[in-house]
DSSP file (Angstrom, degrees, kcal/mol; ACC not computed):
  #  RESIDUE AA STRUCTURE BP1 BP2  ACC     N-H-->O    O-->H-N    N-H-->O    O-->H-N    TCO  KAPPA ALPHA  PHI   PSI    X-CA   Y-CA   Z-CA
    1    1 A M              0   0    0      0, 0.0    42,-2.4     0, 0.0     2,-0.5   0.000 360.0 360.0 360.0 135.3   75.5  142.6   84.3
    2    2 A K  E     -A   42   0A   0     40,-0.2    40,-0.2    41,-0.1    38,-0.0  -0.865 360.0-160.3 -98.8 131.2   79.3  142.3   84.1
    3    3 A I  E     -A   41   0A   0     38,-1.9    38,-1.0    -2,-0.5    67,-0.1  -0.951  23.9-115.7-113.5 126.2   81.1  141.3   87.3
    4    4 A P  E  >  -A   40   0A   0      0, 0.0     4,-2.7     0, 0.0     3,-0.4  -0.317  30.6-118.7 -56.2 142.1   84.8  142.0   87.8
    5    5 A S  H  > S+     0   0    0     34,-2.1     4,-2.3     1,-0.2     5,-0.1   0.817 110.6  55.3 -59.4 -34.6   86.6  138.7   88.1
    6    6 A G  H  > S+     0   0    0      2,-0.2     4,-1.6     1,-0.2    -1,-0.2   0.924 113.4  40.9 -64.2 -44.0   87.9  139.4   91.6
    7    7 A L  H  > S+     0   0    0     -3,-0.4     4,-2.5     1,-0.2    -2,-0.2   0.882 113.1  55.0 -69.8 -37.8   84.4  140.0   92.9
    8    8 A A  H  X S+     0   0    0     -4,-2.7     4,-3.1     1,-0.2    -2,-0.2   0.888 105.1  53.9 -62.1 -38.4   83.1  137.2   90.9
    9    9 A K  H  X S+     0   0    0     -4,-2.3     4,-2.6    -5,-0.2    -1,-0.2   0.924 109.5  46.9 -62.8 -44.3   85.6  134.8   92.5
   10   10 A K  H  X S+     0   0    0     -4,-1.6     4,-2.2     2,-0.2    -2,-0.2   0.928 115.2  46.3 -62.8 -44.6   84.5  135.8   96.0
   11   11 A L  H  X S+     0   0    0     -4,-2.5     4,-2.5     1,-0.2    -2,-0.2   0.930 113.1  48.9 -63.2 -45.4   80.8  135.4   95.1
   12   12 A A  H  X S+     0   0    0     -4,-3.1     4,-2.6     1,-0.2    -2,-0.2   0.888 110.4  51.1 -63.7 -39.5   81.4  132.1   93.4
   13   13 A L  H  X S+     0   0    0     -4,-2.6     4,-2.1     2,-0.2    -1,-0.2   0.906 111.4  48.1 -64.8 -40.8   83.4  130.8   96.4
   14   14 A G  H  X S+     0   0    0     -4,-2.2     4,-2.0     2,-0.2    -2,-0.2   0.912 113.9  46.3 -64.7 -42.1   80.6  131.8   98.7
   15   15 A L  H  X S+     0   0    0     -4,-2.5     4,-3.0     2,-0.2    -2,-0.2   0.873 109.6  54.9 -68.1 -36.3   78.0  130.2   96.5
   16   16 A A  H  X S+     0   0    0     -4,-2.6     4,-2.4     2,-0.2    -2,-0.2   0.911 108.0  49.3 -62.7 -41.5   80.1  127.0   96.2
   17   17 A A  H  X S+     0   0    0     -4,-2.1     4,-0.9     2,-0.2    -2,-0.2   0.918 114.0  45.3 -63.7 -43.3   80.3  126.7   99.9
   18   18 A A  H ><>S+     0   0    0     -4,-2.0     5,-2.5     1,-0.2     3,-0.5   0.908 112.7  51.2 -65.7 -41.0   76.5  127.1  100.3
   19   19 A H  H ><5S+     0   0    0     -4,-3.0     3,-1.8     1,-0.2    -2,-0.2   0.885 103.9  57.9 -63.6 -38.6   76.0  124.7   97.4
   20   20 A A  H 3<5S+     0   0    0     -4,-2.4    -1,-0.2     1,-0.3    -2,-0.2   0.789 106.8  49.2 -62.7 -27.0   78.2  122.1   99.0
   21   21 A Q  T <<5S-     0   0    0     -4,-0.9    -1,-0.3    -3,-0.5    -2,-0.2   0.373 120.1-111.4 -92.0   3.5   75.9  122.2  102.0
   22   22 A G  T < 5S+     0   0    0     -3,-1.8    -3,-0.2    -4,-0.2    -2,-0.1   0.669  84.6 120.4  78.5  17.0   72.8  121.8   99.8
   23   23 A L      < +     0   0    0     -5,-2.5    31,-1.8    -6,-0.1     2,-0.5   0.685  60.9  60.3 -88.2 -19.0   71.6  125.3  100.5
   24   24 A V  E     +B   53   0B   0     -6,-0.4     2,-0.3    29,-0.2    29,-0.2  -0.928  59.4 146.4-117.1 131.8   71.6  126.6   96.9
   25   25 A H  E >   +B   52   0B   0     27,-1.5     3,-0.7    -2,-0.5    27,-0.6  -0.856  37.4  48.4-146.2-177.4   69.6  125.2   94.1
   26   26 A G  E 3  S-B   51   0B   0     -2,-0.3    25,-0.1     1,-0.2    24,-0.1  -0.551 115.8 -27.0  80.8-147.5   67.8  126.4   91.0
   27   27 A Q  T 3  S+     0   0    0     23,-0.6     2,-1.0    -2,-0.2    -1,-0.2   0.664 120.0  80.5 -80.6 -16.4   69.5  128.7   88.6
   28   28 A L    <   +     0   0    0     -3,-0.7    -1,-0.1    22,-0.5    24,-0.1  -0.778  64.5 114.6 -97.8  98.7   71.9  130.3   91.1
   29   29 A H  S >> S-     0   0    0     -2,-1.0     3,-2.0    -5,-0.0     4,-1.5  -0.954  80.9 -88.9-154.3 166.8   74.8  127.9   91.6
   30   30 A P  T 34 S+     0   0    0      0, 0.0   -14,-0.1     0, 0.0   -18,-0.0   0.784 121.1  63.3 -55.7 -28.6   78.5  127.8   91.0
   31   31 A G  T 34 S+     0   0    0      1,-0.2     3,-0.3     3,-0.1    -3,-0.1   0.791 104.6  46.8 -66.5 -26.3   78.0  126.4   87.5
   32   32 A V  T <4 S+     0   0    0     -3,-2.0     2,-1.1     1,-0.2    -1,-0.2   0.885 113.5  48.6 -79.4 -41.8   76.1  129.6   86.5
   33   33 A L  S  < S+     0   0    0     -4,-1.5     2,-0.3   -21,-0.1    -1,-0.2  -0.696  81.8 162.6-100.4  80.8   78.8  131.9   88.0
   34   34 A H        -     0   0    0     -2,-1.1     2,-0.3    -3,-0.3    -3,-0.1  -0.665  36.0-118.2-100.1 156.3   81.9  130.4   86.6
   35   35 A L        -     0   0    0     -2,-0.3     2,-0.3   -26,-0.1     6,-0.0  -0.700  31.1-178.9 -94.2 144.0   85.3  132.1   86.4
   36   36 A T        -     0   0    0      2,-0.4     5,-0.0    -2,-0.3   -31,-0.0  -0.781  42.6-107.6-128.8 175.3   87.0  132.8   83.1
   37   37 A N  S    S+     0   0    0     -2,-0.3   -32,-0.0     2,-0.0    -2,-0.0   0.570  93.1  96.6 -79.4  -9.1   90.3  134.3   82.1
   38   38 A Q  S    S-     0   0    0      2,-0.1    -2,-0.4     1,-0.1   -33,-0.0  -0.492  85.5-120.7 -80.2 153.4   88.4  137.3   80.9
   39   39 A P  S    S+     0   0    0      0, 0.0   -34,-2.1     0, 0.0     2,-0.3   0.698  91.3  45.0 -70.3 -17.7   88.2  140.3   83.3
   40   40 A N  E     -A    4   0A   0    -36,-0.2     2,-0.4   -35,-0.1    -2,-0.1  -0.889  64.7-151.5-129.3 158.4   84.4  140.3   83.4
   41   41 A L  E     -A    3   0A   0    -38,-1.0   -38,-1.9    -2,-0.3     2,-0.5  -0.993  18.1-132.4-129.7 131.4   81.6  137.7   83.8
   42   42 A D  E     +A    2   0A   0     -2,-0.4   -40,-0.2   -40,-0.2     3,-0.2  -0.750  28.5 168.1 -90.0 122.7   78.1  138.0   82.3
   43   43 A T    >   +     0   0    0    -42,-2.4     3,-2.0    -2,-0.5    -1,-0.1   0.081  38.5 117.6-119.9  22.9   75.3  137.2   84.8
   44   44 A H  T 3   +     0   0    0      1,-0.3    -1,-0.1   -43,-0.2   -42,-0.1   0.739  66.9  73.0 -59.3 -20.0   72.3  138.5   82.9
   45   45 A S  T 3  S+     0   0    0     -3,-0.2    -1,-0.3     1,-0.2    -2,-0.1   0.484  80.5  80.3 -75.4  -0.5   71.1  134.9   82.9
   46   46 A I    <   -     0   0    0     -3,-2.0    -1,-0.2   -14,-0.0     5,-0.1  -0.791  66.5-165.6-110.7  90.6   70.2  135.2   86.6
   47   47 A P    >   -     0   0    0      0, 0.0     3,-2.2     0, 0.0     4,-0.3  -0.472  30.7-117.1 -70.7 146.6   66.9  136.9   87.1
   48   48 A P  G >  S+     0   0    0      0, 0.0     3,-1.5     0, 0.0    15,-0.0   0.843 112.9  59.3 -53.0 -37.3   66.2  138.0   90.7
   49   49 A Q  G 3  S+     0   0    0      1,-0.3    -3,-0.0     3,-0.0     0, 0.0   0.639  94.0  67.4 -69.6 -11.0   63.2  135.7   91.0
   50   50 A S  G <   +     0   0    0     -3,-2.2     2,-0.7   -24,-0.1   -23,-0.6   0.576  69.8 108.2 -85.9  -7.8   65.3  132.7   90.3
   51   51 A V  E <   +B   26   0B   0     -3,-1.5     2,-0.5    -4,-0.3   -25,-0.1  -0.583  43.4 170.9 -73.0 113.9   67.3  133.0   93.5
   52   52 A Q  E     +B   25   0B   0     -2,-0.7   -27,-1.5   -27,-0.6     2,-0.4  -0.937   2.1 164.0-129.2 108.5   66.1  130.1   95.6
   53   53 A V  E     -B   24   0B   0     -2,-0.5   -29,-0.2   -29,-0.2     6,-0.1  -0.983  36.8-138.2-127.3 135.9   68.0  129.4   98.8
   54   54 A A  S    S+     0   0    0    -31,-1.8     2,-0.6    -2,-0.4    -1,-0.1   0.876  91.2  65.1 -61.0 -39.2   66.7  127.2  101.7
   55   55 A D  S  > S-     0   0    0    -32,-0.3     4,-2.2     1,-0.2     5,-0.1  -0.769  71.8-153.7 -92.0 120.0   68.0  129.6  104.4
   56   56 A V  H  > S+     0   0    0     -2,-0.6     4,-2.3     1,-0.2    -1,-0.2   0.860  96.2  53.5 -61.8 -36.9   66.2  133.0  104.3
   57   57 A A  H  > S+     0   0    0      2,-0.2     4,-2.2     1,-0.2    -1,-0.2   0.908 109.2  48.0 -65.8 -40.7   69.2  134.7  105.9
   58   58 A L  H  > S+     0   0    0      2,-0.2     4,-2.7     1,-0.2    -2,-0.2   0.887 109.4  54.4 -65.8 -38.0   71.5  133.3  103.2
   59   59 A T  H  X S+     0   0    0     -4,-2.2     4,-2.6     2,-0.2    -2,-0.2   0.939 108.5  48.8 -58.1 -47.5   69.0  134.4  100.6
   60   60 A A  H  X S+     0   0    0     -4,-2.3     4,-2.3     1,-0.2    -2,-0.2   0.916 111.9  48.2 -60.7 -44.5   69.2  138.0  102.0
   61   61 A R  H  X S+     0   0    0     -4,-2.2     4,-2.5     2,-0.2    -1,-0.2   0.913 111.5  49.8 -64.5 -42.3   73.0  138.0  102.0
   62   62 A C  H  X S+     0   0    0     -4,-2.7     4,-2.7     1,-0.2    -2,-0.2   0.923 111.8  48.4 -61.6 -43.6   73.2  136.7   98.4
   63   63 A R  H  X S+     0   0    0     -4,-2.6     4,-2.5     2,-0.2    -1,-0.2   0.888 110.2  52.1 -64.8 -38.5   70.7  139.3   97.3
   64   64 A H  H  X S+     0   0    0     -4,-2.3     4,-2.5    -5,-0.2    -2,-0.2   0.942 111.5  46.6 -61.3 -47.2   72.7  142.0   99.1
   65   65 A V  H  X S+     0   0    0     -4,-2.5     4,-2.5     1,-0.2    -2,-0.2   0.923 113.2  48.3 -62.3 -45.0   75.9  140.9   97.4
   66   66 A L  H  X S+     0   0    0     -4,-2.7     4,-2.3     1,-0.2    -1,-0.2   0.887 111.5  50.8 -64.8 -37.4   74.3  140.7   93.9
   67   67 A G  H  X S+     0   0    0     -4,-2.5     4,-2.4     2,-0.2    -1,-0.2   0.906 110.3  49.4 -63.5 -41.8   72.8  144.2   94.5
   68   68 A T  H  X S+     0   0    0     -4,-2.5     4,-2.6     2,-0.2    -2,-0.2   0.917 110.1  50.7 -63.2 -43.4   76.2  145.6   95.4
   69   69 A L  H  X S+     0   0    0     -4,-2.5     4,-1.3     1,-0.2    -2,-0.2   0.910 110.2  49.7 -62.0 -41.9   77.8  144.0   92.4
   70   70 A C  H  <>S+     0   0    0     -4,-2.3     5,-2.5     1,-0.2     4,-0.4   0.916 110.4  51.1 -62.0 -42.2   75.1  145.6   90.1
   71   71 A R  H ><5S+     0   0    0     -4,-2.4     3,-1.6     1,-0.2    -2,-0.2   0.927 107.5  52.4 -60.9 -44.4   75.7  149.0   91.8
   72   72 A L  H 3<5S+     0   0    0     -4,-2.6    -1,-0.2     1,-0.3    -2,-0.2   0.787 110.1  49.4 -63.3 -26.4   79.4  148.7   91.2
   73   73 A Q  T 3<5S-     0   0    0     -4,-1.3    -1,-0.3    -3,-0.3    -2,-0.2   0.453 117.6-112.9 -90.1  -1.9   78.7  148.0   87.5
   74   74 A G  T < 5S+     0   0    0     -3,-1.6     2,-1.4    -4,-0.4    -3,-0.2   0.606  75.7 134.2  80.7  10.9   76.4  151.0   87.2
   75   75 A D     >< +     0   0    0     -5,-2.5     4,-2.2     1,-0.2    -1,-0.2  -0.625  24.3 166.8 -91.9  76.0   73.3  148.8   86.7
   76   76 A Y  H  >  +     0   0    0     -2,-1.4     4,-2.4     1,-0.2    -1,-0.2   0.847  66.6  55.1 -67.7 -38.0   71.2  150.7   89.2
   77   77 A P  H  > S+     0   0    0      0, 0.0     4,-1.7     0, 0.0    -1,-0.2   0.940 113.5  42.4 -60.7 -44.3   67.7  149.3   88.3
   78   78 A S  H  > S+     0   0    0      1,-0.2     4,-2.4     2,-0.2     5,-0.2   0.895 111.4  56.4 -67.1 -38.6   69.0  145.7   88.9
   79   79 A A  H  X S+     0   0    0     -4,-2.2     4,-3.0     1,-0.2     5,-0.2   0.925 107.0  49.0 -57.6 -45.0   70.8  146.8   92.0
   80   80 A L  H  X S+     0   0    0     -4,-2.4     4,-2.6     2,-0.2     5,-0.3   0.878 108.3  53.6 -65.3 -37.0   67.6  148.2   93.4
   81   81 A V  H  X S+     0   0    0     -4,-1.7     4,-1.7    -5,-0.2    -2,-0.2   0.969 115.4  39.6 -59.6 -52.3   65.7  145.0   92.7
   82   82 A W  H  X S+     0   0    0     -4,-2.4     4,-2.2     1,-0.2    -2,-0.2   0.930 118.4  47.2 -62.9 -46.6   68.3  142.8   94.5
   83   83 A L  H  X S+     0   0    0     -4,-3.0     4,-2.9    -5,-0.2    -1,-0.2   0.864 109.9  51.7 -69.2 -36.2   68.8  145.3   97.4
   84   84 A E  H  X S+     0   0    0     -4,-2.6     4,-2.2    -5,-0.2    -1,-0.2   0.871 110.6  49.6 -68.2 -34.8   65.1  145.9   98.0
   85   85 A Q  H  X S+     0   0    0     -4,-1.7     4,-2.1    -5,-0.3    -2,-0.2   0.909 112.0  48.1 -66.4 -41.1   64.6  142.1   98.2
   86   86 A A  H  X S+     0   0    0     -4,-2.2     4,-3.0     2,-0.2     5,-0.3   0.924 110.4  52.3 -62.9 -44.2   67.5  141.9  100.6
   87   87 A R  H  X S+     0   0    0     -4,-2.9     4,-2.5     1,-0.2    -2,-0.2   0.924 109.6  48.6 -57.5 -46.4   66.0  144.8  102.7
   88   88 A D  H  X S+     0   0    0     -4,-2.2     4,-2.3     2,-0.2    -1,-0.2   0.898 113.4  47.2 -62.9 -40.1   62.6  143.0  102.9
   89   89 A S  H  X S+     0   0    0     -4,-2.1     4,-2.0     2,-0.2    -2,-0.2   0.930 112.4  48.1 -67.4 -45.6   64.3  139.7  104.0
   90   90 A F  H  X>S+     0   0    0     -4,-3.0     5,-2.6     1,-0.2     4,-0.7   0.887 112.3  50.7 -62.7 -37.8   66.5  141.4  106.6
   91   91 A S  H ><5S+     0   0    0     -4,-2.5     3,-0.9    -5,-0.3    -1,-0.2   0.931 109.4  49.8 -63.8 -45.4   63.5  143.3  107.9
   92   92 A A  H 3<5S+     0   0    0     -4,-2.3    -1,-0.2     1,-0.3    -2,-0.2   0.843 114.4  45.3 -62.3 -34.0   61.4  140.1  108.2
   93   93 A L  H 3<5S-     0   0    0     -4,-2.0    -1,-0.3    -5,-0.1    -2,-0.2   0.561 107.5-127.2 -82.3  -9.6   64.3  138.4  110.0
   94   94 A D  T <<5 +     0   0    0     -3,-0.9     2,-1.2    -4,-0.7    -3,-0.2   0.858  53.6 158.0  56.8  37.8   64.8  141.5  112.3
   95   95 A D     >< +     0   0    0     -5,-2.6     4,-2.4     1,-0.2    -1,-0.2  -0.748  15.1 177.1 -91.4  89.9   68.4  141.3  111.2
   96   96 A R  H  > S+     0   0    0     -2,-1.2     4,-2.5     1,-0.2    -1,-0.2   0.814  74.9  55.2 -68.9 -31.4   69.3  145.0  111.9
   97   97 A A  H  > S+     0   0    0      2,-0.2     4,-1.9     1,-0.2    -1,-0.2   0.947 112.3  42.4 -67.3 -47.0   73.0  144.6  111.0
   98   98 A G  H  > S+     0   0    0      1,-0.2     4,-2.1     2,-0.2    -2,-0.2   0.896 114.8  51.6 -63.8 -39.9   72.1  143.2  107.5
   99   99 A L  H  X S+     0   0    0     -4,-2.4     4,-2.6     2,-0.2     5,-0.2   0.900 106.6  54.7 -63.1 -41.6   69.4  145.8  107.2
  100  100 A T  H  X S+     0   0    0     -4,-2.5     4,-1.7     1,-0.2    -2,-0.2   0.944 111.5  42.7 -57.7 -50.7   71.8  148.6  108.1
  101  101 A L  H  X S+     0   0    0     -4,-1.9     4,-1.9     1,-0.2    -1,-0.2   0.855 113.5  52.4 -68.0 -34.4   74.3  147.7  105.4
  102  102 A T  H  X S+     0   0    0     -4,-2.1     4,-2.6     2,-0.2    -1,-0.2   0.900 107.3  51.9 -68.6 -39.7   71.6  147.1  102.8
  103  103 A L  H  X S+     0   0    0     -4,-2.6     4,-2.7     1,-0.2    -1,-0.2   0.869 107.2  53.9 -63.9 -35.2   70.1  150.5  103.4
  104  104 A I  H  X S+     0   0    0     -4,-1.7     4,-2.2    -5,-0.2    -1,-0.2   0.936 109.8  47.2 -62.7 -44.5   73.5  152.1  102.9
  105  105 A E  H  X S+     0   0    0     -4,-1.9     4,-2.3     2,-0.2    -2,-0.2   0.913 111.8  49.7 -63.2 -42.5   73.8  150.3   99.5
  106  106 A I  H  X S+     0   0    0     -4,-2.6     4,-2.8     1,-0.2     5,-0.2   0.917 110.0  52.1 -62.2 -41.6   70.3  151.5   98.6
  107  107 A G  H  X S+     0   0    0     -4,-2.7     4,-2.4     1,-0.2    -2,-0.2   0.896 108.1  51.3 -59.7 -40.9   71.3  155.0   99.6
  108  108 A R  H  X S+     0   0    0     -4,-2.2     4,-2.4     2,-0.2    -1,-0.2   0.909 111.0  47.7 -62.7 -42.5   74.3  154.8   97.4
  109  109 A V  H  X S+     0   0    0     -4,-2.3     4,-1.8     2,-0.2    -2,-0.2   0.947 112.0  49.0 -64.2 -47.6   72.2  153.7   94.4
  110  110 A R  H  <>S+     0   0    0     -4,-2.8     5,-2.8     1,-0.2     4,-0.3   0.890 110.7  51.8 -59.8 -39.1   69.7  156.4   95.0
  111  111 A F  H ><5S+     0   0    0     -4,-2.4     3,-1.7     1,-0.2    -1,-0.2   0.935 108.3  50.4 -61.4 -46.6   72.5  159.0   95.2
  112  112 A Q  H 3<5S+     0   0    0     -4,-2.4    -1,-0.2     1,-0.3    -2,-0.2   0.801 109.2  52.4 -62.7 -28.3   74.0  157.8   91.9
  113  113 A Q  T 3<5S-     0   0    0     -4,-1.8    -1,-0.3    -5,-0.2    -2,-0.2   0.462 118.3-113.6 -85.3  -1.4   70.5  158.1   90.4
  114  114 A G  T < 5S+     0   0    0     -3,-1.7     2,-1.4    -4,-0.3    -3,-0.2   0.639  74.6 135.9  78.9  14.3   70.3  161.7   91.6
  115  115 A E     >< +     0   0    0     -5,-2.8     4,-2.6     1,-0.2     5,-0.2  -0.577  23.6 166.8 -92.9  71.3   67.4  160.9   94.0
  116  116 A Y  H  >  +     0   0    0     -2,-1.4     4,-2.9     1,-0.2     5,-0.2   0.872  66.8  50.7 -62.7 -45.0   68.9  162.8   96.9
  117  117 A P  H  > S+     0   0    0      0, 0.0     4,-2.1     0, 0.0    -1,-0.2   0.925 115.5  44.3 -60.4 -41.3   65.9  163.0   99.3
  118  118 A S  H  > S+     0   0    0      2,-0.2     4,-2.4     1,-0.2    -2,-0.2   0.914 113.7  50.4 -67.0 -42.8   65.4  159.2   99.0
  119  119 A A  H  X S+     0   0    0     -4,-2.6     4,-2.6     1,-0.2     5,-0.2   0.925 110.2  50.1 -60.3 -44.9   69.2  158.6   99.4
  120  120 A R  H  X S+     0   0    0     -4,-2.9     4,-3.0     1,-0.2     5,-0.3   0.918 109.5  51.4 -61.2 -44.2   69.3  160.8  102.5
  121  121 A R  H  X S+     0   0    0     -4,-2.1     4,-2.3    -5,-0.2    -1,-0.2   0.932 112.2  45.8 -58.6 -47.2   66.4  158.9  104.1
  122  122 A E  H  X S+     0   0    0     -4,-2.4     4,-2.3     1,-0.2    -1,-0.2   0.928 115.8  45.7 -63.0 -44.8   68.0  155.6  103.5
  123  123 A L  H  X S+     0   0    0     -4,-2.6     4,-2.3     2,-0.2    -2,-0.2   0.887 112.9  49.2 -68.7 -38.9   71.4  156.7  104.8
  124  124 A E  H  X S+     0   0    0     -4,-3.0     4,-2.3    -5,-0.2    -1,-0.2   0.891 111.7  49.6 -67.6 -37.8   69.9  158.5  107.8
  125  125 A T  H  X S+     0   0    0     -4,-2.3     4,-2.4    -5,-0.3    -2,-0.2   0.915 111.3  49.3 -64.6 -42.0   67.9  155.4  108.7
  126  126 A S  H  X S+     0   0    0     -4,-2.3     4,-2.8     2,-0.2    -2,-0.2   0.891 110.0  51.7 -64.8 -38.0   71.0  153.2  108.3
  127  127 A L  H  X S+     0   0    0     -4,-2.3     4,-2.6     2,-0.2    -2,-0.2   0.925 109.4  49.7 -63.3 -44.5   73.0  155.6  110.6
  128  128 A E  H  X S+     0   0    0     -4,-2.3     4,-2.1     1,-0.2    -2,-0.2   0.919 113.2  46.5 -60.5 -44.5   70.2  155.4  113.2
  129  129 A L  H  X S+     0   0    0     -4,-2.4     4,-1.7     2,-0.2    -2,-0.2   0.926 111.5  51.2 -63.3 -44.7   70.3  151.6  113.1
  130  130 A A  H  <>S+     0   0    0     -4,-2.8     5,-2.9     1,-0.2     4,-0.5   0.912 110.7  48.2 -61.0 -43.0   74.1  151.5  113.2
  131  131 A R  H ><5S+     0   0    0     -4,-2.6     3,-1.1     1,-0.2    -1,-0.2   0.902 109.1  53.8 -64.3 -39.7   74.2  153.7  116.3
  132  132 A G  H 3<5S+     0   0    0     -4,-2.1    -1,-0.2     1,-0.3    -2,-0.2   0.807 112.8  43.9 -63.2 -29.6   71.5  151.6  117.9
  133  133 A L  T 3<5S-     0   0    0     -4,-1.7    -1,-0.3    -5,-0.1    -2,-0.2   0.465 109.8-123.7 -90.0  -3.5   73.7  148.5  117.3
  134  134 A S  T < 5 +     0   0    0     -3,-1.1     2,-1.2    -4,-0.5    -3,-0.2   0.865  57.1 156.1  56.6  37.4   76.9  150.3  118.4
  135  135 A D     >< +     0   0    0     -5,-2.9     4,-2.5     1,-0.2    -1,-0.2  -0.737  18.4 179.7 -96.0  86.7   78.3  149.4  115.0
  136  136 A T  H  > S+     0   0    0     -2,-1.2     4,-2.7     1,-0.2     5,-0.2   0.886  76.7  52.0 -59.7 -44.2   80.9  152.1  114.6
  137  137 A P  H  > S+     0   0    0      0, 0.0     4,-2.1     0, 0.0    -1,-0.2   0.916 112.6  45.5 -61.5 -40.7   82.1  150.9  111.2
  138  138 A A  H  > S+     0   0    0      2,-0.2     4,-2.4     1,-0.2    -2,-0.2   0.898 112.9  50.6 -68.5 -39.2   78.6  150.9  109.7
  139  139 A A  H  X S+     0   0    0     -4,-2.5     4,-2.8     1,-0.2     5,-0.2   0.913 110.7  49.7 -62.7 -41.9   77.9  154.3  111.3
  140  140 A A  H  X S+     0   0    0     -4,-2.7     4,-2.6     1,-0.2    -2,-0.2   0.891 110.0  50.9 -63.9 -39.0   81.1  155.7  109.8
  141  141 A L  H  X S+     0   0    0     -4,-2.1     4,-2.1     2,-0.2    -2,-0.2   0.911 111.8  46.8 -64.7 -42.8   80.1  154.3  106.4
  142  142 A A  H  X S+     0   0    0     -4,-2.4     4,-2.4     2,-0.2    -2,-0.2   0.934 114.2  47.5 -63.8 -46.0   76.7  155.9  106.6
  143  143 A L  H  X S+     0   0    0     -4,-2.8     4,-2.6     1,-0.2    -2,-0.2   0.899 109.9  53.5 -62.4 -40.6   78.2  159.2  107.7
  144  144 A N  H  X S+     0   0    0     -4,-2.6     4,-2.4     1,-0.2    -1,-0.2   0.931 110.9  45.7 -59.1 -46.6   80.8  159.0  104.9
  145  145 A N  H  X S+     0   0    0     -4,-2.1     4,-2.1     2,-0.2    -1,-0.2   0.871 111.7  51.3 -68.2 -36.5   78.1  158.6  102.3
  146  146 A L  H  X S+     0   0    0     -4,-2.4     4,-2.4     2,-0.2    -1,-0.2   0.902 111.3  49.5 -63.4 -40.0   76.0  161.4  103.8
  147  147 A G  H  X S+     0   0    0     -4,-2.6     4,-2.6     2,-0.2    -2,-0.2   0.899 109.6  50.0 -65.6 -41.6   79.1  163.6  103.7
  148  148 A I  H  X S+     0   0    0     -4,-2.4     4,-2.4     2,-0.2    -1,-0.2   0.912 112.5  48.0 -62.1 -42.4   79.8  162.7  100.0
  149  149 A M  H  X S+     0   0    0     -4,-2.1     4,-1.6     2,-0.2    -2,-0.2   0.916 111.8  49.0 -66.5 -42.7   76.3  163.5   99.1
  150  150 A A  H  <>S+     0   0    0     -4,-2.4     5,-2.9     1,-0.2     4,-0.5   0.915 112.3  48.5 -62.7 -43.1   76.3  166.8  101.0
  151  151 A T  H ><5S+     0   0    0     -4,-2.6     3,-1.3     1,-0.2    -2,-0.2   0.918 108.8  53.6 -62.3 -43.9   79.5  167.8   99.3
  152  152 A D  H 3<5S+     0   0    0     -4,-2.4    -1,-0.2     1,-0.3    -2,-0.2   0.826 112.8  44.3 -59.3 -32.7   78.2  166.9   95.9
  153  153 A Q  T 3<5S-     0   0    0     -4,-1.6    -1,-0.3    -5,-0.1    -2,-0.2   0.444 114.9-115.7 -92.6  -1.3   75.2  169.1   96.5
  154  154 A G  T < 5 +     0   0    0     -3,-1.3     2,-1.0    -4,-0.5    -3,-0.2   0.734  66.6 145.1  74.2  21.9   77.3  172.0   97.9
  155  155 A D      < +     0   0    0     -5,-2.9    -1,-0.2    -6,-0.2    -2,-0.1  -0.798  13.0 163.8 -96.1  96.9   75.7  171.6  101.4
  156  156 A Y              0   0    0     -2,-1.0    -1,-0.1     1,-0.2    -5,-0.1   0.229 360.0 360.0-101.4  13.5   78.5  172.5  103.7
  157  157 A E              0   0    0     -7,-0.1    -1,-0.2     0, 0.0    -2,-0.0   0.437 360.0 360.0-103.0 360.0   76.4  173.1  106.9
């Protein structure tokens, strides 16, 4: 997976902060995600099962970020692996805010793959969660993605 350098910098800084607190070990650490002068960074060397973080919530957030980065690069199979792991972790933690945003990302991936019924389910579930949390920005994001999908399908009702 190629990561744009701006996104890679944010990810690396977050991982560096976690690593400094002793929360990140194994193959996922700042030394693996290093910055270069080139516009992209290759992270194929980081298999999803290698992410080992002491804090389950931090694990979920890292997986969400990596899934989002994969989606932005068009690597939808890897994105789903990371995002489904994040979804499972957020569900186990009963972290509805994290779950809401992860479902939106999964919906985006499913939409890009042309899996419209699945995408709609994920986005509608995220919208329901966002409304339950009174999270207006997340609800707007879910609605925006539902609208884009409807427009793409010519469904104007």
